[in-house]
N, C-alpha and C positions, 0 to 999 in steps of 0.2 A: 444407576449407571455402572457398567462393568468394563473390564479391560479387553473384552473380546473384540477382535478386529483391530486392535492397536498393538504394534510391536515396538517396544522401546529397548534400545541397546545402549547401555552406558558403560564406559570403561574408566576406572579410576586407578590411581597408583602412579608408578614412575614412568610408564610408557608415554611417549609423545606421539601424537597422531593427528592427522587432519580429518575431521569428521566429513562424511558424505551425507547428503540429505539436508533437511532443514532443521537447524537447531531450534528455531522458533516453534516448529510443530512438535518438538519433543523427540525427534528421531535422530539418533546419532549412530552411525554404523562404524564399527572398527573391525577390519578384516582379521580373521584367525585369532581373535582374543578368546581365551577360555572363558566360558560363561555358564551360568546356572539358569536353567529355565524355571520360571516360577508361574504356576497356575493358581492364582488367588483372586477371587471375585470381590472380596471386601477391600474397598479402596483405602480405608483408614489403616487396616492391617498391612496392606501392600506398601503404604507410605513408610511404615515402621521397617519393613524389609528393605526398602530402597535406602533408607538412612543407615541401617546397619551395614548394608553392602558398601555404601559410599565410605563409611568410616573404616571398614575392613579392607578397602581397596579391591573389592571383588566385583566382577561384571555379572549383572543379572539381566534377564530378558523376560518381560511379562508376556505370557501367551495364554490363549484360551485352550481348553481341553481338546477341542477339535483340531488344533494346530500342532499338538505335541508330537504326534508320530512323524510328521514331515520335518519338524525342527530337529528331532533327535538324530537324524542321519548326518547332520552337519558335524564335521570333525572337531569343531571348537566347543561342543557341548560337553560340560564336565559332569553335570548331574541335573536332577529334576526335583523341585519342591512342589508338593500338591496340598491344597486345602481340601481335605476329605469331606468337609461340611458344605461344599459348594451347593448353590441352589439347584443346579441341574441334577445333582445326585449321581453324576456319571464318572466321578473320579476313580472308583474301584474298577469300573469297566475300562477306563483309559489305561490303568496300570496293567490289566490283563492283556489289552491290545498291544501295549508296548513290549511286554514280556513275550508275547506270541511272535513278534518280529525278531528273528534270530540275531540280527545285528545289535539289538538293544539289550541283550542278556546281561552284559557286564555293567551296564549303566546303573549308577546309584540313584534310587528313587526314594525320597523322604516324604512321608505323608504326616499330616498332623490333624488332630480332631479333638473334640471335647473329651475329657477323661471319662465322662459318664457313658459314652457311646462304645461300649465294649464290643458289641456285635460289628460295628463299622470298623473298629480297629482290627479285630480278628479277620474280617473279610479282606481288608487291605493287605494284611500280612500274607494271607493265603493267595491273594492275587499276584503277589510278587514285590510288594514294597520292601526295599532293603531295610528301612527303619520306619517305625510309626511312633510318633511322640504325642503326648498330651499337648494341647495348645499352650498351656502355661510353661511346660518344659521347653517347648520349641521357642517361645518368646525369650525365656531366660537364657537359653544356650545359643541363641541366634548368631551372635558375632563369631563364636568359636565354630559353630556348625558351618557357616558360610566359608570361613577360612579353610576348614578341613575339606569341604566339598570342591573348592576351587583348585586344590592340588592336582597336578597332572596324574592321570591314571596310567598304570603300568600295563593295562589290558587294552590295546587298541582294537577298534571294531573292524 
């Protein structure tokens, strides 16, 4: 089971809001909340990211790779996190496509992969990932990374 086809938006923190959509279905929409798009197919790892985001008070949205380009034009998107080890193997191509779109040039894209996949890490950097981390470093630094990525950008698109 993957997250493709499902979009979940959660907002935590001090903002008070009325959700639109069905809370029972897992969909909560918050207008203009800064969020981080997360393209991760591993549901167990995604649960870890959700929990870290909740504890950090950061909004995240799970998206499939095919939806990334359309989602990044939204002004509330602060950054993207990608699992470079996804089953589709299309994460590096998704980064290239995002960087090819001129509007997405200042967007921070963070990828993570197994530390032994040096070719994949190099390809992601060459494609335009702002940062590429080993999966273990990503896990260790996740709370700090989420808080950092959620900060407002000084470079509007």
